[in-house]
Residue, then its C-alpha position, 0 to 999 in steps of 0.5 A: x499499499x503507498x503512502x498517499x493511500x495510507x493516513x499513517x504512513x511515516x515518511x523519513x525527512x531531511x532533517x531526521x524527523x519523521x512525519x506522518x502523512x494527513x488524514x485520508x480526503x473524507x477525514x480532512x473534509x470532515x474536519x474542515x466543515x466541523x472546524x468552520x461550523x465551531x469558528x462561526x459559533x465561537x465568533x457569533x453568538x459565543x464571542x459577539x455577546x461578550x465584546x458587545x458587552x451584552x446585558x446577558x453576558x455582563x451578567x454572567x461575568x459579574x456573577x463570576x467576580x472579575x468583572x467586564x474586563x474579563x467578559x471582554x478578554x474571554x470574547x476576544x480569546x474567543x474570537x482569536x481562537x475561531x479566526x485561528x481556527x480556519x487557518x490552516x498551520x494554526x488550526x491545531x494550535x488554536x483547537x489545543x488553546x481552545x480546549x483550554x478555554x473550555x476546561x475553564x468554562x466548565x469549572x466556572x460552570x461548576x464552581x459558580x453556576x452550580x453545574x447548570x450548563x456545565x455539559x456545553x463545555x464539555x461536548x465543546x471540548x470533545x469537538x476540539x479535541x478531535x480536531x487537535x488530533x487530526x490537525x496535529x501534524x499542522x501544529x508539528x509544521x508550526x512549532x518547526x517553523x517556529x524553531x527554524x525563525x527563532 
């Protein structure tokens, strides 16, 4: 079986680092679609109300106790993550960072809001983990690129 048809085939590179072939075409299209849907959700109904200071978002963040600055920071992180999620070289690291954000959201839901909507960040965490796993090679490429520059 050739490397082109084997998603997990390993190849040797000039630097001695082994690389994996990318996901199958079907997997790539499915995960790319997932990335777009997640990015749209993060940018519009999640980050949007936080960035415009909508009263519902402000009340939630007042309950957390960190004030408006934390609401705007969270909205900015969500928007930046949404944009990075659809940029191929940043997609893997964005999914990892957004997973961390969802862990924080889960902890907040459990401690501040008595677990009221705690399942939502868990679902998103699983989806971001899928993206991070499938886009792992992009993360490896990004790290290699950053190492070459510095």
